[in-house]
N, C-alpha and C positions, 0 to 999 in steps of 0.2 A: 074674258081674254081681251079686255080693253076695247071692246066694240068690234073685234075681228070676227067675221062670220065663221061659225064652227058647225060641224055636224051635230045635230040634235043629240043630246045626252052624252056628248064627248067634249074633250078639250082639243080636238083635232081641227085645225083651221081648214076651211074649204080650199084655200089657196094651195095647200099641200097637194091636193089631188091634181090641180092644174099643173103644178110644178113637176109632179111625177110624169104626167102624160106628155108634157112638152119637152121633158128631158129624155133620158135614155131608158126610162122605166115604163112598165105596163100597169094596167089597172090591177092585174093580179099581184104585182109587186107592191103596189100601194096597199091593197087589202091585206097582204101578208104583214106589212110593216105597221099597219094600223088596224088590228083585229077588232077594235071597238066600233068600227064603221061597217055597217051592213052593206053587202054588195048591192042590194036593190036601192039603197039610199045613194050610194056613189053613182050608180047608173042614172038615177033620177036627177042628180045635180048635172051630170053631163048632158042629159036630154034637155033639161031646162035651158042650159047654156046654148045648145044647138038651136032650140026653138027661138030664143032671143036673137041669135045671130041671123037666122032666116027671116024673122019678122023685120029686123033692121034692114036687111038686104032688099026685101020687097018694098019697104017704105021709101027707099032711095030712088 
C-alpha cells in the first residue's frame, strides 16, 4: 500500500483505526467494518501508541 503501515496480513491501514477512534466511532465499529483485523491486534496498536505517548511525556 505504497509504504502506508497496515495491519499484518491485511490491506487495512493502521491510520483507519485512529480515524475511527478520534471520530464518532468505537473500536467495536472499527472491528465490525474491518473483520480481517483481529481485536487483539487492534488493541496492541492502541497500547503501543499509548506507551509511546507516555514515554514522550516522561522524557519532556
